[in-house]
N, C-alpha and C positions, 0 to 999 in steps of 0.2 A: 688637382691637375688643372681644373678650370680656373682656379685662382692664379695659378702659375701663368697660364695663357693670358689672363687679363693683365697681369703685371708686365709681361713681355710686350704686350701690344701697346702699352702706354709709353714705351721708349721711342716710339716712332712708327711711321707707317711700314707695314710689311707688304711686300709684293703679293698680289692675289694668287699667283701661281704657287709660290712657296708655302703660303698658308694652306692651300688645298692639298698639297703634297704631304705636309706635316700631319694634317687631319687624317688623310688616307692611311698613312703609315701607322698612326696611333690606333685607328680602328682595326687595321689588319693585325697589329700586334696583340690587341685585346682579344680579338677573335681566336687567334692561335692559342693564346694563354687559356681561354675558356675551354676550347676543344681539348687541350692538354689536361685540364682539370677533370673534365668529364671522362676522358680515357683512363686517367689514373684512378678515378673513383670506381669505374667498372672493374678494372683489374684488381683493385684492392678488395672490393666486395666479393668478387669471384674467388679470391684466394682465402679471405678471412671470414667470409660468412655474412649473413644479413645483419644489418644494424651495426656494422663494425666501426663506422665513423660516428656513431651516436654520441651524444654528450653524456655527462654523468647523470645518474638517477635511474629511473625505471628502464629506459631503453638500454643503458649500459648494462643493467642487470640481465636483461633479456639476451643481450649479446653474449655475456659470460655463460649464461645457461646453455645457449645453443652450442657454444664451443665445448662445454663439458660433455654434453650428449654426443657431440661429434667424436671427441676423444674416446669416450666409452664404447661407442659403436665400432670405432676403429679397432680397439682392443678385442672386442667380441669377434669381429670379422677375422682378425689376424690369427686368433687361436680357435676359430670354428666353434665358438660358444653359442648354443641355441637360445638366444635371448629374444624376448618379445615384449611389447609394450603392454603393461597392465595398469598404468596410471589412471585412476578413476576420473580425475578432472579432465585429462586429455581425451580419454575415450568418450566422456560425456559431450565433449565438443563435436565429436564425429557423429552427429545425429542423423545425417543424411548422406547417402552414397554420393550424391551429386557434389557435395562439399569436398568429400574425400577425393573424388576424381578430379575436380577442378584444381585442388591444391597439388595433386600429383603431376599435373601437366604444366605447372608454372615453370617458365624458363629461368626466372630469377628467384632464388629462395627468399622467403621471409619467415619470421618466426611467429606463427599464430597458434599452433597446437602444442608444440613442445616447450614453449616458454609461457608459463602460467604465472599467476600471482604468488605461487608458492616457491620456496627455495629448494624444492626437491622434486624429483620425478622418479617413477617406479617402473622397473622392468622385472619380468619373470625369467628364470633360468631353469631349463629342463634338466634336472637330475644330474648335472655335472658337478664335479668337485673343483672349486676354484684353486688353481695352483700358480697363479701368475702375479703374485704380490710385487715382485721386482719390476715386471713389465708396467704395472700401474704406476709405481714410483718413478720409473724412467720418464713417464709422460707428465710428471708433476702432480700426481694424484695421491691422496692419502687413502689407505684401505683399512677398514675395520671389519673383521670377520667374527660373527657370532655363531657359536656352535651349540648343539644339543644332542640328546640321545636319539638314535635311530629307532623309531617305534616298530619298524618292520622286523627288527632282530630281538625285540623284547618279548618275553613270554613268561609264564609262570615257572618254567624251567631255568630261565636266565633273566633275572631282573636288572642286570647291569646295562647291557647293550653297549654299542660303540657310538662314538660321537661323530656327527656329520655337520657340515656347514648348513646353517639354516637361513642366515641373512648376511648379505654383504653390503657395506656402506662405503661408497666411494666419494670422497670429498675433494673439492677444488676451491681455491681462494678462501679457505677457512670457513665457508658457510654454505656454498652451493653443493648439492648432494644428489647422487644417483643411488637409489635404494634397490638392491637386487634381492628378490624373493626367490629362494631355491625351492623348486617344486619337484617332488618325488612321486613316482608311480607306486600305488599300493595294490594289494592283491585283489581288491574289488574293482580294478580297472578304472581308477580315478586318480587325480593329482592331489597331493597333500603338501601343505607347508606347515612348518612348526611355528610355535610362538616366539616372539622376540623377547628374550630375558637378559637383563644386564647383570653380569657377574661382578664380584668385587674387583676393583681395579680399572673398570671401564670408565672412560671419560663421559660423564653424563651430558656434557656440553658438546660432544662430537656431532650430534644430530638432534633435531627436534623430535625426539622419540615418541612423544605423546601425540604428535600430529600425523605420524605416518599412517598410511592407509592399511597396511598389512603388518601383523605381528602382535596385536593386542591379544589375540587368541590364535590357536592353530586353525587352519582352514582347509576345506575340501572342495574340489571343482571337477566338473567334467573335463576331459582332455579336449581343449579347443582346436578346431581346425584353423591353421594360421595362414595369413596371406602376406605377401611382401608388397609394400607400397612405398610411396615417397611422401614424407611429411616434412614441410619446411626445408626442402632441399636435401633431406637425408633419407636413405633407404632404411625402412623400419618394418619389422614383422609385428603383426598384431592379430588378435582373434578376429576371424572373419565375421562372426556374429558377436560384435562387441556389446550390443544391447543385452544379449543373453548373459554374457560374462558379467556385466554390471549388475544384473539381477541376481546372479549367483553370489556375487561378492556381498550383497546386502544380507544374505542368509547363509554364509559359508562356515560359520563357527563349527569347529570339530572338537568332540570330546573323546579322549583316548580311553580305552578300557582300563579299569583300575586293577592292573595285574598284581600289584603288591598286596592289595586288600583281598583279592581273590585267592592268592596263595595262602594268606593267613586263614581264610575261610576253610580251605581244603585241609589245612592242618588240623582244624577242629572237627570238620565233617568231611571225611575222605570221600572222594568221588565214587560213584557207582560204576564198577568196571564190567558189569554183567553184559552178556550179549543182547539182552532185552533193552537195556539202557542205550547201548551203542546203536542198536537198530532204530530206536525211537529218534535219537538225535540225527541220524542220517536222513530219516524220512521228514523230520521237522525242518532240517536244512533245505532239502529239496522243495518242500512246500513253501518255505519262506522265499526262496529264489523265484519260484513260479509266481507267487503273489506279488512280489516286487516288480517282476517283469510286466504283469498285467496292469498294475496300477501306474507304473511309469509310462507305459504306452498310452494310458488314458489321461496322463498328466494330472493324476490325483495324488497330492502329497499325503503321506501316512507316517505313522511312527510306531515303535514297539510299545505295547501297552501291557498292563496287568502282569501275569506271570512271566511273559517273554521279556518284558522290560526288567523285571526283578532279576531274572537269570543273567542278563547282560551286566547289570549294575553290581550284583553281588558276587558272581562267580565267572564272569566273562564267558558264559556258555549258556546253552539251553538247559533248563531244569529237566532232568530225565523222567521225573514222575508227574510232570504237569499235564501230559497227554493232549495238549493242543498248542496252537500258535495264536497269539493275541495281537491284533493291530488296532490302532486308533485312527480315525479320520474326522476332520471337522465336518459338521453337517452341511456347511455352506459349500463344501467340495463334492457333495454327493452328485452322482450322475445316474440318470435313469437306465443307461445301458451297462451299468457296472455288473449286474447279475449275469447278463448275457455274455459279457466278456469273460467272466470266470468260468461259465459253463462251456464256452468254446475252448477254453484252456484245459478242459477235462476235470473241472471241479463242480459237481452238481450242488445245487442249493439244498442244504439240510433243513434249515428253518429261517423264517423271517418273522421277527417280532417288532411291534411298534409301527410307527409311520414317520414320514419325513418330519412332520411338525413335532413329534414327541417320541423319544425313547427308541429310535430305530436301531436295530441290531440284525446283522446278517451272519449266517454260519454256513460254511461250505465244507463238503466232505472230501478230504484228500485220501491218500493211501494209508488207512489206519490212523490218520492224524486229522483232527478237525481244525479248520481255520475260522476263528471268530473275529468279526470286524465290528467294533463298537464306534458309534457315531457320537461325537461330543458337541454339546450345546453351550454357548456362552451366555452367562447370566450375571451381569454386574461384575463383581470382583471374584467370581468363581466360575468354574466350568463343570459340567457334569455329563455323565452318560447313563443310559437307562438299562434296566433289566426287567424281564417279564417271566413269571412262572406260568408255564403253559396250562397246567391243570386248573389252577384257581383264577387265573387272569390277574393276579396281583402284580402291581408295578413297583419297581425299586429304582432308587436314584443313587448314584455314586458321585460324591462331590469332591472336587480337587481345587486347590488354589490355581490361579491363572499361571500359565507357563508359555514359554517360547520353545522353538524347536531347533535342535542342533544335529549335526551329522555325527555318526560314529561308524565303527566296523564290527560286524559280527558274522561268523561263519563265511568269511571271504566275501562279504557283501556290504556295500555302503548303505546305511539306513539312518533314519532319523529317530531321535529319542528326545524326551523333554529335557531342555537345558537344565532346568531346576530339578534334576533327577531325584535327589534325596527327598525334596518336599513331596514329589509325586509318589515315590515309593512309600514314604511314611504315611501319607494320606490313605493309601490303599492297603497297607500291611501293618501299620502301627510302628511304634518304636522298637519292637523286637523283630523287625524285618530280616535281620541277619541270622535268625535262628530258623532252620528248615521246619516247615509244618506240612506234613503229608496228608493230613485230613483237613479239608477246607470246604466249608459250606458257603457258596457264593451269595446266599441270601442273608447270612448272619455273621460270618467271620470277618469280612472287611470292616474296619472301624469307620469308614466313610459312607457306609450304606444307610439309606433312609427309606422307609416305606413311602410310597408315592401314589397311594390310591389303588383303584381297581379299574380295569378296562370295562366299559359298559358292554353288556351282553350283545347289544345290537352291532357292536364294532368288532367283536372277537373273530369273526370269520376273516376279517381284513387284517387285523393286527396280530393274530396268532396263526401262523401258517407253518405247519410241520410236514416235512416230506419224507 
């Protein structure tokens, strides 16, 4: 433009007035054009979302991600689907309420939380069956539904069960993905999702299956309280306590009861239908529910141990001739108010053996059923719990390979068990664990028991307390 003006001026003198008018007109035209561009930009962004005019590359990817989430939430809203955000990366970004509030109040949307470095985002769906394949396709989305057996309908009387949707994968542009994890309520008043398993014929390139946050294993969660907020200009539901949800996710693995193996066990060893056996199981169930309530209120993690763990693993039930309920707790989780909490719940202390530093064991008396709590100590590549013979003061040690904890369900209650259950059971009961043994000596029968010395006489009043 200025070159043009220069050429024009060389042809001869221009009147001063005409030159001023021309410059004024050019400035006015440029200003109007600039204002028009700004107006158009605001209208376009308002209609198409943040970063809509970005160039190719990372920003363009964020734009496409935002539009996919917008389409998905539109579908969920249209069909009243109770979806909420469970994406671990996004929830990790929401570390402070101030950030969440600040973002929810932005007048112009931008993509900070919903557009991450990954090509997928994860939502949970509360117990609804997805029936809107056509609606998804109408919006230019591809849908892959993965199904599996409904464990709520599986039992030893019916090992088949019906199939339910477990995971929904909604894809756009051939690579961007919304992963929907379907969560079902179980009888223990918790939410469960199934594993993600690829059946023959499934396109293994449809999604980055190995990178997904949910689906490697089944998982169990507390039912979260949800809040509706605004993220990146979109209305989104998410867990109110998202920090707690993330903590749950890291230890959410769920093991289903082995109903098929339990049915085979009962074929060989029929269940005891006597009134005494039924009465014991009812009392043991009540005691287990009470113990779980006390320990949960204290925020002390525990797991099924010894015979109670064997009953769950072998026959999906409480062993009727075991005569007690056994729980394990890491010694690092011991609390000094634990005994008082059980006593307030109506379970008096029956005996206390050992001390916090060595072989601690507590026993509480329920209604004709005893609750034994064994405290476990970590020692290199093994863990162990102790035992004490009250009359002689002899000490014993029960050695296990290291294990992690998983969730399961027993007697309508969500409980933890060792994830490596077979190793745990074999260590405690040997390779013949699948054969019932009604005569059991806790000092000599377990293959993992070791003599561990004798309590000094001067300590016995403290380490051997029988009530």
